[in-house]
NURO-409137 format. One record per residue: residue number from 1; residue in one letter; y, x, z of N, C-alpha, C, O in turn. Coordinates in nm, 4 decimals. Layout:
N
<lumpa><nr>NUM</nr><rest>A</rest><n_yy>Y</n_yy><n_xx>X</n_xx><n_zz>Z</n_zz><ca_yy>Y</ca_yy><ca_xx>X</ca_xx><ca_zz>Z</ca_zz><c_yy>Y</c_yy><c_xx>X</c_xx><c_zz>Z</c_zz><o_yy>Y</o_yy><o_xx>X</o_xx><o_zz>Z</o_zz></lumpa>
...
//
This chain:
45
<lumpa><nr>1</nr><rest>M</rest><n_yy>-8.0586</n_yy><n_xx>-10.1200</n_xx><n_zz>2.7924</n_zz><ca_yy>-8.0313</ca_yy><ca_xx>-9.9578</ca_xx><ca_zz>2.8156</ca_zz><c_yy>-8.1242</c_yy><c_xx>-9.8851</c_xx><c_zz>2.7512</c_zz><o_yy>-8.2466</o_yy><o_xx>-9.8948</o_xx><o_zz>2.7595</o_zz></lumpa>
<lumpa><nr>2</nr><rest>T</rest><n_yy>-8.0293</n_yy><n_xx>-9.7781</n_xx><n_zz>2.6567</n_zz><ca_yy>-8.0943</ca_yy><ca_xx>-9.6662</ca_xx><ca_zz>2.6237</ca_zz><c_yy>-8.0748</c_yy><c_xx>-9.5485</c_xx><c_zz>2.6518</c_zz><o_yy>-7.9662</o_yy><o_xx>-9.4909</o_xx><o_zz>2.6579</o_zz></lumpa>
<lumpa><nr>3</nr><rest>L</rest><n_yy>-8.1940</n_yy><n_xx>-9.5004</n_xx><n_zz>2.6730</n_zz><ca_yy>-8.2069</ca_yy><ca_xx>-9.3576</ca_xx><ca_zz>2.7092</ca_zz><c_yy>-8.2448</c_yy><c_xx>-9.2720</c_xx><c_zz>2.5466</c_zz><o_yy>-8.3240</o_yy><o_xx>-9.3067</o_xx><o_zz>2.4590</o_zz></lumpa>
<lumpa><nr>4</nr><rest>N</rest><n_yy>-8.1575</n_yy><n_xx>-9.1572</n_xx><n_zz>2.5525</n_zz><ca_yy>-8.1935</ca_yy><ca_xx>-9.0875</ca_xx><ca_zz>2.4291</ca_zz><c_yy>-8.1776</c_yy><c_xx>-8.9335</c_xx><c_zz>2.4901</c_zz><o_yy>-8.0793</o_yy><o_xx>-8.8889</o_xx><o_zz>2.5494</o_zz></lumpa>
<lumpa><nr>5</nr><rest>M</rest><n_yy>-8.2843</n_yy><n_xx>-8.8748</n_xx><n_zz>2.4632</n_zz><ca_yy>-8.3143</ca_yy><ca_xx>-8.7328</ca_xx><ca_zz>2.5061</ca_zz><c_yy>-8.3528</c_yy><c_xx>-8.6666</c_xx><c_zz>2.4190</c_zz><o_yy>-8.4312</o_yy><o_xx>-8.7117</o_xx><o_zz>2.3356</o_zz></lumpa>
<lumpa><nr>6</nr><rest>L</rest><n_yy>-8.3119</n_yy><n_xx>-8.5538</n_xx><n_zz>2.4161</n_zz><ca_yy>-8.3504</ca_yy><ca_xx>-8.4085</ca_xx><ca_zz>2.3118</ca_zz><c_yy>-8.3764</c_yy><c_xx>-8.2905</c_xx><c_zz>2.3951</c_zz><o_yy>-8.2937</o_yy><o_xx>-8.2475</o_xx><o_zz>2.4756</o_zz></lumpa>
<lumpa><nr>7</nr><rest>F</rest><n_yy>-8.4677</n_yy><n_xx>-8.2494</n_xx><n_zz>2.3793</n_zz><ca_yy>-8.5629</ca_yy><ca_xx>-8.1500</ca_xx><ca_zz>2.4451</ca_zz><c_yy>-8.5700</c_yy><c_xx>-8.0066</c_xx><c_zz>2.3443</c_zz><o_yy>-8.5935</o_yy><o_xx>-8.0150</o_xx><o_zz>2.2237</o_zz></lumpa>
<lumpa><nr>8</nr><rest>F</rest><n_yy>-8.5507</n_yy><n_xx>-7.9026</n_xx><n_zz>2.4005</n_zz><ca_yy>-8.5778</ca_yy><ca_xx>-7.7809</ca_xx><ca_zz>2.3573</ca_zz><c_yy>-8.6636</c_yy><c_xx>-7.7158</c_xx><c_zz>2.4497</c_zz><o_yy>-8.6693</o_yy><o_xx>-7.7243</o_xx><o_zz>2.5723</o_zz></lumpa>
<lumpa><nr>9</nr><rest>T</rest><n_yy>-8.7664</n_yy><n_xx>-7.6115</n_xx><n_zz>2.3220</n_zz><ca_yy>-8.8194</ca_yy><ca_xx>-7.5292</ca_xx><ca_zz>2.4129</ca_zz><c_yy>-8.7767</c_yy><c_xx>-7.3840</c_xx><c_zz>2.3235</c_zz><o_yy>-8.7547</o_yy><o_xx>-7.3652</o_xx><o_zz>2.2038</o_zz></lumpa>
<lumpa><nr>10</nr><rest>I</rest><n_yy>-8.7766</n_yy><n_xx>-7.3083</n_xx><n_zz>2.4237</n_zz><ca_yy>-8.6987</ca_yy><ca_xx>-7.1745</ca_xx><ca_zz>2.3610</ca_zz><c_yy>-8.8081</c_yy><c_xx>-7.0487</c_xx><c_zz>2.4388</c_zz><o_yy>-8.8063</o_yy><o_xx>-7.0254</o_xx><o_zz>2.5596</o_zz></lumpa>
<lumpa><nr>11</nr><rest>T</rest><n_yy>-8.8993</n_yy><n_xx>-6.9783</n_xx><n_zz>2.3383</n_zz><ca_yy>-8.9935</ca_yy><ca_xx>-6.9221</ca_xx><ca_zz>2.3803</ca_zz><c_yy>-8.9097</c_yy><c_xx>-6.7617</c_xx><c_zz>2.3345</c_zz><o_yy>-8.8477</o_yy><o_xx>-6.7511</o_xx><o_zz>2.2287</o_zz></lumpa>
<lumpa><nr>12</nr><rest>I</rest><n_yy>-8.9232</n_yy><n_xx>-6.6462</n_xx><n_zz>2.4363</n_zz><ca_yy>-8.8673</ca_yy><ca_xx>-6.5225</ca_xx><ca_zz>2.4272</ca_zz><c_yy>-8.9979</c_yy><c_xx>-6.4182</c_xx><c_zz>2.4536</c_zz><o_yy>-9.0440</o_yy><o_xx>-6.3969</o_xx><o_zz>2.5657</o_zz></lumpa>
<lumpa><nr>13</nr><rest>K</rest><n_yy>-9.0443</n_yy><n_xx>-6.3624</n_xx><n_zz>2.3395</n_zz><ca_yy>-9.1167</ca_yy><ca_xx>-6.2274</ca_xx><ca_zz>2.3838</ca_zz><c_yy>-9.0626</c_yy><c_xx>-6.0989</c_xx><c_zz>2.3431</c_zz><o_yy>-8.9933</o_yy><o_xx>-6.0582</o_xx><o_zz>2.2498</o_zz></lumpa>
<lumpa><nr>14</nr><rest>K</rest><n_yy>-9.1327</n_yy><n_xx>-6.0368</n_xx><n_zz>2.4717</n_zz><ca_yy>-9.0705</ca_yy><ca_xx>-5.8743</ca_xx><ca_zz>2.4451</ca_zz><c_yy>-9.1342</c_yy><c_xx>-5.8192</c_xx><c_zz>2.3352</c_zz><o_yy>-9.2541</o_yy><o_xx>-5.8273</o_xx><o_zz>2.3088</o_zz></lumpa>
<lumpa><nr>15</nr><rest>R</rest><n_yy>-9.0145</n_yy><n_xx>-5.7411</n_xx><n_zz>2.2490</n_zz><ca_yy>-9.1039</ca_yy><ca_xx>-5.6840</ca_xx><ca_zz>2.1051</ca_zz><c_yy>-9.0954</c_yy><c_xx>-5.5421</c_xx><c_zz>2.1971</c_zz><o_yy>-9.0146</o_yy><o_xx>-5.4977</o_xx><o_zz>2.2787</o_zz></lumpa>
<lumpa><nr>16</nr><rest>K</rest><n_yy>-9.2533</n_yy><n_xx>-5.4847</n_xx><n_zz>2.1254</n_zz><ca_yy>-9.2904</ca_yy><ca_xx>-5.3523</ca_xx><ca_zz>2.1531</ca_zz><c_yy>-9.2208</c_yy><c_xx>-5.2612</c_xx><c_zz>2.0612</c_zz><o_yy>-9.2032</o_yy><o_xx>-5.2836</o_xx><o_zz>1.9414</o_zz></lumpa>
<lumpa><nr>17</nr><rest>M</rest><n_yy>-9.1807</n_yy><n_xx>-5.1518</n_xx><n_zz>2.1287</n_zz><ca_yy>-9.1012</ca_yy><ca_xx>-5.0576</ca_xx><ca_zz>2.0517</ca_zz><c_yy>-9.2003</c_yy><c_xx>-4.9631</c_xx><c_zz>1.9479</c_zz><o_yy>-9.3156</o_yy><o_xx>-4.9235</o_xx><o_zz>1.9648</o_zz></lumpa>
<lumpa><nr>18</nr><rest>T</rest><n_yy>-9.1202</n_yy><n_xx>-4.9473</n_xx><n_zz>1.8510</n_zz><ca_yy>-9.2012</ca_yy><ca_xx>-4.8097</ca_xx><ca_zz>1.7931</ca_zz><c_yy>-9.1523</c_yy><c_xx>-4.6655</c_xx><c_zz>1.8384</c_zz><o_yy>-9.0426</o_yy><o_xx>-4.6341</o_xx><o_zz>1.8845</o_zz></lumpa>
<lumpa><nr>19</nr><rest>A</rest><n_yy>-9.2642</n_yy><n_xx>-4.5858</n_xx><n_zz>1.8125</n_zz><ca_yy>-9.2013</ca_yy><ca_xx>-4.4684</ca_xx><ca_zz>1.8612</ca_zz><c_yy>-9.0679</c_yy><c_xx>-4.3872</c_xx><c_zz>1.8264</c_zz><o_yy>-9.0053</o_yy><o_xx>-4.3203</o_xx><o_zz>1.9087</o_zz></lumpa>
<lumpa><nr>20</nr><rest>E</rest><n_yy>-9.0404</n_yy><n_xx>-4.4004</n_xx><n_zz>1.7162</n_zz><ca_yy>-8.9010</ca_yy><ca_xx>-4.3774</ca_xx><ca_zz>1.6630</ca_zz><c_yy>-8.8053</c_yy><c_xx>-4.4441</c_xx><c_zz>1.7408</c_zz><o_yy>-8.7153</o_yy><o_xx>-4.3760</o_xx><o_zz>1.7901</o_zz></lumpa>
<lumpa><nr>21</nr><rest>E</rest><n_yy>-8.8087</n_yy><n_xx>-4.5808</n_xx><n_zz>1.7635</n_zz><ca_yy>-8.7125</ca_yy><ca_xx>-4.6650</ca_xx><ca_zz>1.8283</ca_zz><c_yy>-8.7002</c_yy><c_xx>-4.6186</c_xx><c_zz>1.9551</c_zz><o_yy>-8.5886</o_yy><o_xx>-4.6191</o_xx><o_zz>2.0070</o_zz></lumpa>
<lumpa><nr>22</nr><rest>Y</rest><n_yy>-8.8020</n_yy><n_xx>-4.5756</n_xx><n_zz>2.0189</n_zz><ca_yy>-8.8156</ca_yy><ca_xx>-4.5275</ca_xx><ca_zz>2.2041</ca_zz><c_yy>-8.7383</c_yy><c_xx>-4.3998</c_xx><c_zz>2.1793</c_zz><o_yy>-8.6578</o_yy><o_xx>-4.3716</o_xx><o_zz>2.2681</o_zz></lumpa>
<lumpa><nr>23</nr><rest>L</rest><n_yy>-8.7471</n_yy><n_xx>-4.3103</n_xx><n_zz>2.0683</n_zz><ca_yy>-8.6864</ca_yy><ca_xx>-4.1770</ca_xx><ca_zz>2.0534</ca_zz><c_yy>-8.5186</c_yy><c_xx>-4.2102</c_xx><c_zz>2.0738</c_zz><o_yy>-8.4404</o_yy><o_xx>-4.1941</o_xx><o_zz>2.1675</o_zz></lumpa>
<lumpa><nr>24</nr><rest>H</rest><n_yy>-8.5092</n_yy><n_xx>-4.2535</n_xx><n_zz>1.9641</n_zz><ca_yy>-8.3369</ca_yy><ca_xx>-4.3170</ca_xx><ca_zz>1.9385</ca_zz><c_yy>-8.2922</c_yy><c_xx>-4.3846</c_xx><c_zz>2.0839</c_zz><o_yy>-8.1709</o_yy><o_xx>-4.3790</o_xx><o_zz>2.1044</o_zz></lumpa>
<lumpa><nr>25</nr><rest>Q</rest><n_yy>-8.3546</n_yy><n_xx>-4.4339</n_xx><n_zz>2.1651</n_zz><ca_yy>-8.3280</ca_yy><ca_xx>-4.4877</ca_xx><ca_zz>2.2726</ca_zz><c_yy>-8.3294</c_yy><c_xx>-4.4147</c_xx><c_zz>2.3430</c_zz><o_yy>-8.2622</o_yy><o_xx>-4.4505</o_xx><o_zz>2.4397</o_zz></lumpa>
<lumpa><nr>26</nr><rest>Q</rest><n_yy>-8.3884</n_yy><n_xx>-4.2808</n_xx><n_zz>2.3604</n_zz><ca_yy>-8.3813</ca_yy><ca_xx>-4.1979</ca_xx><ca_zz>2.4480</ca_zz><c_yy>-8.2560</c_yy><c_xx>-4.0906</c_xx><c_zz>2.4290</c_zz><o_yy>-8.1907</o_yy><o_xx>-4.0532</o_xx><o_zz>2.5264</o_zz></lumpa>
<lumpa><nr>27</nr><rest>N</rest><n_yy>-8.2361</n_yy><n_xx>-4.0568</n_xx><n_zz>2.3295</n_zz><ca_yy>-8.1232</ca_yy><ca_xx>-3.9938</ca_xx><ca_zz>2.2699</ca_zz><c_yy>-8.0134</c_yy><c_xx>-4.0719</c_xx><c_zz>2.2999</c_zz><o_yy>-7.9241</o_yy><o_xx>-3.9921</o_xx><o_zz>2.3282</o_zz></lumpa>
<lumpa><nr>28</nr><rest>I</rest><n_yy>-7.9725</n_yy><n_xx>-4.1820</n_xx><n_zz>2.3089</n_zz><ca_yy>-7.8755</ca_yy><ca_xx>-4.2495</ca_xx><ca_zz>2.3329</ca_zz><c_yy>-7.8597</c_yy><c_xx>-4.2377</c_xx><c_zz>2.5029</c_zz><o_yy>-7.7633</o_yy><o_xx>-4.1942</o_xx><o_zz>2.5660</o_zz></lumpa>
<lumpa><nr>29</nr><rest>K</rest><n_yy>-7.9589</n_yy><n_xx>-4.2795</n_xx><n_zz>2.5421</n_zz><ca_yy>-7.9344</ca_yy><ca_xx>-4.2669</ca_xx><ca_zz>2.6862</ca_zz><c_yy>-7.8851</c_yy><c_xx>-4.0896</c_xx><c_zz>2.7338</c_zz><o_yy>-7.7990</o_yy><o_xx>-4.0713</o_xx><o_zz>2.8199</o_zz></lumpa>
<lumpa><nr>30</nr><rest>K</rest><n_yy>-7.9395</n_yy><n_xx>-3.9990</n_xx><n_zz>2.6783</n_zz><ca_yy>-7.8728</ca_yy><ca_xx>-3.8471</ca_xx><ca_zz>2.6861</ca_zz><c_yy>-7.7627</c_yy><c_xx>-3.8403</c_xx><c_zz>2.6772</c_zz><o_yy>-7.6797</o_yy><o_xx>-3.8128</o_xx><o_zz>2.7638</o_zz></lumpa>
<lumpa><nr>31</nr><rest>L</rest><n_yy>-7.7462</n_yy><n_xx>-3.8711</n_xx><n_zz>2.5422</n_zz><ca_yy>-7.5755</ca_yy><ca_xx>-3.8837</ca_xx><ca_zz>2.5252</ca_zz><c_yy>-7.5069</c_yy><c_xx>-3.9503</c_xx><c_zz>2.6134</c_zz><o_yy>-7.4048</o_yy><o_xx>-3.8907</o_xx><o_zz>2.6474</o_zz></lumpa>
<lumpa><nr>32</nr><rest>R</rest><n_yy>-7.5238</n_yy><n_xx>-4.0523</n_xx><n_zz>2.6640</n_zz><ca_yy>-7.4450</ca_yy><ca_xx>-4.1451</ca_xx><ca_zz>2.7683</ca_zz><c_yy>-7.4319</c_yy><c_xx>-4.0650</c_xx><c_zz>2.8837</c_zz><o_yy>-7.3327</o_yy><o_xx>-4.0593</o_xx><o_zz>2.9564</o_zz></lumpa>
<lumpa><nr>33</nr><rest>D</rest><n_yy>-7.5508</n_yy><n_xx>-3.9961</n_xx><n_zz>2.8974</n_zz><ca_yy>-7.5641</ca_yy><ca_xx>-3.9560</ca_xx><ca_zz>3.0578</ca_zz><c_yy>-7.4462</c_yy><c_xx>-3.8376</c_xx><c_zz>3.0440</c_zz><o_yy>-7.3448</o_yy><o_xx>-3.8297</o_xx><o_zz>3.1134</o_zz></lumpa>
<lumpa><nr>34</nr><rest>E</rest><n_yy>-7.4869</n_yy><n_xx>-3.7483</n_xx><n_zz>2.9362</n_zz><ca_yy>-7.3581</ca_yy><ca_xx>-3.6136</ca_xx><ca_zz>2.9246</ca_zz><c_yy>-7.2274</c_yy><c_xx>-3.6610</c_xx><c_zz>2.9562</c_zz><o_yy>-7.1502</o_yy><o_xx>-3.6154</o_xx><o_zz>3.0406</o_zz></lumpa>
<lumpa><nr>35</nr><rest>I</rest><n_yy>-7.2089</n_yy><n_xx>-3.7706</n_xx><n_zz>2.8689</n_zz><ca_yy>-7.0362</ca_yy><ca_xx>-3.8284</ca_xx><ca_zz>2.8658</ca_zz><c_yy>-7.0126</c_yy><c_xx>-3.8418</c_xx><c_zz>2.9857</c_zz><o_yy>-6.9138</o_yy><o_xx>-3.7923</o_xx><o_zz>3.0400</o_zz></lumpa>
<lumpa><nr>36</nr><rest>I</rest><n_yy>-7.1072</n_yy><n_xx>-3.9164</n_xx><n_zz>3.0492</n_zz><ca_yy>-7.0623</ca_yy><ca_xx>-3.9588</ca_xx><ca_zz>3.1928</ca_zz><c_yy>-7.0152</c_yy><c_xx>-3.8807</c_xx><c_zz>3.3064</c_zz><o_yy>-6.9214</o_yy><o_xx>-3.9017</o_xx><o_zz>3.3833</o_zz></lumpa>
<lumpa><nr>37</nr><rest>D</rest><n_yy>-7.1143</n_yy><n_xx>-3.7702</n_xx><n_zz>3.2996</n_zz><ca_yy>-7.1110</ca_yy><ca_xx>-3.6370</ca_xx><ca_zz>3.3360</ca_zz><c_yy>-6.9884</c_yy><c_xx>-3.5369</c_xx><c_zz>3.3173</c_zz><o_yy>-6.9415</o_yy><o_xx>-3.4623</o_xx><o_zz>3.4032</o_zz></lumpa>
<lumpa><nr>38</nr><rest>K</rest><n_yy>-6.9501</n_yy><n_xx>-3.5517</n_xx><n_zz>3.1934</n_zz><ca_yy>-6.8546</ca_yy><ca_xx>-3.5036</ca_xx><ca_zz>3.1351</ca_zz><c_yy>-6.7233</c_yy><c_xx>-3.5458</c_xx><c_zz>3.2013</c_zz><o_yy>-6.6415</o_yy><o_xx>-3.4629</o_xx><o_zz>3.2412</o_zz></lumpa>
<lumpa><nr>39</nr><rest>T</rest><n_yy>-6.7073</n_yy><n_xx>-3.6725</n_xx><n_zz>3.2108</n_zz><ca_yy>-6.6023</ca_yy><ca_xx>-3.7755</ca_xx><ca_zz>3.2598</ca_zz><c_yy>-6.5843</c_yy><c_xx>-3.7636</c_xx><c_zz>3.3979</c_zz><o_yy>-6.4661</o_yy><o_xx>-3.7648</o_xx><o_zz>3.4324</o_zz></lumpa>
<lumpa><nr>40</nr><rest>L</rest><n_yy>-6.6684</n_yy><n_xx>-3.7523</n_xx><n_zz>3.4882</n_zz><ca_yy>-6.6958</ca_yy><ca_xx>-3.7448</ca_xx><ca_zz>3.6266</ca_zz><c_yy>-6.6194</c_yy><c_xx>-3.5902</c_xx><c_zz>3.6590</c_zz><o_yy>-6.5242</o_yy><o_xx>-3.5779</o_xx><o_zz>3.7361</o_zz></lumpa>
<lumpa><nr>41</nr><rest>F</rest><n_yy>-6.6691</n_yy><n_xx>-3.5027</n_xx><n_zz>3.5995</n_zz><ca_yy>-6.6490</ca_yy><ca_xx>-3.3579</ca_xx><ca_zz>3.6178</ca_zz><c_yy>-6.4748</c_yy><c_xx>-3.3384</c_xx><c_zz>3.6138</c_zz><o_yy>-6.3988</o_yy><o_xx>-3.2872</o_xx><o_zz>3.6960</o_zz></lumpa>
<lumpa><nr>42</nr><rest>Y</rest><n_yy>-6.4515</n_yy><n_xx>-3.3977</n_xx><n_zz>3.4912</n_zz><ca_yy>-6.2817</ca_yy><ca_xx>-3.3664</ca_xx><ca_zz>3.4602</ca_zz><c_yy>-6.2203</c_yy><c_xx>-3.4694</c_xx><c_zz>3.5246</c_zz><o_yy>-6.1009</o_yy><o_xx>-3.4395</o_xx><o_zz>3.5249</o_zz></lumpa>
<lumpa><nr>43</nr><rest>R</rest><n_yy>-6.2367</n_yy><n_xx>-3.5850</n_xx><n_zz>3.5851</n_zz><ca_yy>-6.1532</ca_yy><ca_xx>-3.6742</ca_xx><ca_zz>3.6471</ca_zz><c_yy>-6.1463</c_yy><c_xx>-3.5891</c_xx><c_zz>3.7836</c_zz><o_yy>-6.0408</o_yy><o_xx>-3.6283</o_xx><o_zz>3.8336</o_zz></lumpa>
<lumpa><nr>44</nr><rest>N</rest><n_yy>-6.2018</n_yy><n_xx>-3.4942</n_xx><n_zz>3.8702</n_zz><ca_yy>-6.1970</ca_yy><ca_xx>-3.4433</ca_xx><ca_zz>3.9643</ca_zz><c_yy>-6.1025</c_yy><c_xx>-3.3543</c_xx><c_zz>3.9800</c_zz><o_yy>-6.0737</o_yy><o_xx>-3.3074</o_xx><o_zz>4.0901</o_zz></lumpa>
<lumpa><nr>45</nr><rest>F</rest><n_yy>-6.0450</n_yy><n_xx>-3.3226</n_xx><n_zz>3.8702</n_zz><ca_yy>-5.9375</ca_yy><ca_xx>-3.2406</ca_xx><ca_zz>3.8729</ca_zz><c_yy>-5.7656</c_yy><c_xx>-3.3059</c_xx><c_zz>3.8689</c_zz><o_yy>-5.6700</o_yy><o_xx>-3.2284</o_xx><o_zz>3.8715</o_zz></lumpa>
//
């Protein structure tokens, strides 16, 4: 009887964001929230 096994180890490290990336993410979140608010406002009519 032959037993063949293959093992993989995957390591995921959280990357630290730079100030520029942080500001970019904040702008994206702000724009997304504005679009959602507008959509909900017009949907009620």
